[in-house]
C-alpha positions as CSV (number, residue, x, y, z in Angstrom):
1,M,-15.4,12.3,0.5
2,T,-13.6,9.1,1.8
3,H,-10.0,8.9,3.0
4,F,-9.1,7.2,-0.1
5,E,-10.7,9.9,-2.3
6,H,-8.8,12.7,-0.3
7,E,-5.7,10.8,-0.8
8,I,-6.1,11.1,-4.8
9,I,-6.6,14.9,-4.2
10,D,-3.7,15.2,-1.8
11,I,-1.1,13.4,-3.7
12,H,-1.9,15.4,-7.0
13,V,-1.7,18.6,-5.1
14,A,2.0,17.3,-4.0
15,L,2.7,16.4,-7.6
16,E,1.7,19.6,-8.8
17,N,3.8,21.3,-6.3
18,W,6.8,19.0,-6.9
19,L,6.9,19.1,-10.6
20,G,5.5,22.6,-11.3
21,A,7.5,24.5,-8.6
22,G,10.2,22.2,-7.0
23,E,8.3,22.4,-3.6
24,G,8.0,19.7,-1.3
25,D,9.7,16.9,0.3
26,V,10.4,14.1,-2.3
27,N,10.9,11.5,0.3
28,A,7.7,12.0,1.8
29,L,6.1,12.1,-1.6
30,L,7.8,8.6,-2.4
31,A,6.6,7.1,0.9
32,R,3.2,7.1,-0.5
33,F,4.1,4.4,-2.9
34,Q,4.5,0.7,-2.1
35,P,7.8,-1.0,-2.9
36,D,6.0,-3.1,-5.4
37,F,4.2,0.2,-6.8
38,L,3.4,-0.2,-10.5
39,M,2.4,2.6,-12.8
40,V,1.3,2.2,-16.6
41,P,1.2,5.5,-18.1
42,P,-0.8,6.6,-21.3
43,S,2.2,5.4,-23.2
44,G,1.8,1.7,-22.2
45,A,5.3,1.5,-20.5
46,H,5.4,-0.4,-17.2
47,L,7.1,2.0,-14.5
48,D,8.1,0.2,-11.2
49,H,9.0,2.1,-8.1
50,D,12.7,2.5,-9.1
51,A,11.6,4.0,-12.0
52,L,9.2,6.5,-10.2
53,V,12.1,7.5,-7.9
54,S,14.4,8.3,-10.8
55,F,11.5,10.2,-12.4
56,L,10.7,12.3,-9.5
57,N,14.3,13.1,-9.0
58,A,14.9,14.1,-12.5
59,Q,11.7,16.2,-12.9
60,R,11.9,18.5,-10.0
61,A,10.4,21.7,-11.2
62,S,10.4,20.7,-14.8
63,R,6.8,21.9,-15.5
64,P,6.8,25.5,-14.5
65,G,3.2,26.7,-13.8
66,L,1.6,23.1,-13.6
67,K,-1.9,23.0,-12.5
68,I,-3.6,19.6,-12.0
69,I,-7.4,19.2,-11.6
70,I,-8.9,16.0,-10.4
71,D,-12.6,15.5,-11.1
72,A,-15.2,12.8,-11.9
73,L,-13.6,11.0,-8.8
74,T,-15.4,7.6,-7.9
75,T,-14.6,4.9,-5.8
76,L,-15.2,1.7,-7.7
77,Q,-14.7,-1.1,-4.9
78,S,-13.5,-0.6,-1.3
79,W,-12.6,-3.2,1.4
80,E,-11.5,-2.7,5.0
81,D,-8.0,-1.7,4.0
82,G,-8.1,-0.7,0.2
83,A,-10.2,0.7,-2.6
84,V,-10.0,1.0,-6.5
85,L,-10.6,4.5,-7.6
86,H,-11.3,5.9,-11.0
87,Y,-10.9,9.7,-11.8
88,R,-10.1,12.1,-14.7
89,E,-6.8,14.2,-14.3
90,T,-6.6,17.4,-16.3
91,Q,-3.0,18.9,-16.4
92,T,-2.5,22.4,-17.8
93,R,0.8,24.6,-18.1
94,P,1.3,27.9,-20.1
95,D,1.9,27.6,-23.6
96,H,1.3,23.9,-23.7
97,P,-1.5,21.8,-24.7
98,V,-4.0,20.5,-22.1
99,N,-3.2,17.0,-21.2
100,V,-6.2,14.9,-19.8
101,R,-6.3,11.2,-18.8
102,W,-8.4,8.7,-17.0
103,S,-6.6,6.8,-14.1
104,T,-7.4,4.0,-12.0
105,S,-5.7,3.4,-8.9
106,V,-5.5,0.8,-6.3
107,L,-4.9,2.2,-2.8
108,N,-4.2,0.2,0.4
109,Q,-4.2,1.4,4.0
110,E,-1.7,0.0,6.8
111,G,-2.5,1.5,10.0
112,G,-2.9,5.4,9.4
113,N,-0.9,5.5,6.0
114,I,-2.4,5.2,2.6
115,T,-0.2,3.7,0.1
116,W,-0.5,3.4,-3.7
117,R,0.0,0.0,-5.3
118,L,-1.0,0.4,-8.8
119,L,-1.9,3.4,-11.1
120,H,-3.1,2.8,-14.7
121,E,-3.6,5.9,-17.0
122,T,-5.4,6.3,-20.2
123,A,-4.9,9.4,-22.3
124,Q,-8.2,11.2,-23.5
125,P,-8.1,12.4,-26.9
């Protein structure tokens, strides 16, 4: 597993802890995203870094019991300081429908830090 693939797993563990239990450091979580970060969730809306900050601050511990499973993780393209990855994310919570989405992300590495530039999600029916 590459260091970029490890980042996919690690950030979802951090998100599960933050959204599900309110645990972790939101500033450390936000430091993983570039200032020009862009996310396209299944709704099709465009969320920039400021919207991500607002979302994470507002959603702490908002999804009790959240579990996130990442599988089918593939590196589509890589270069010296970045990669494009594709994976399936399955979210479960007690008494809620299972939420499955396919995601494609662009990650960059600057020194020892990996940061997220783009995340595009598509819901799996």
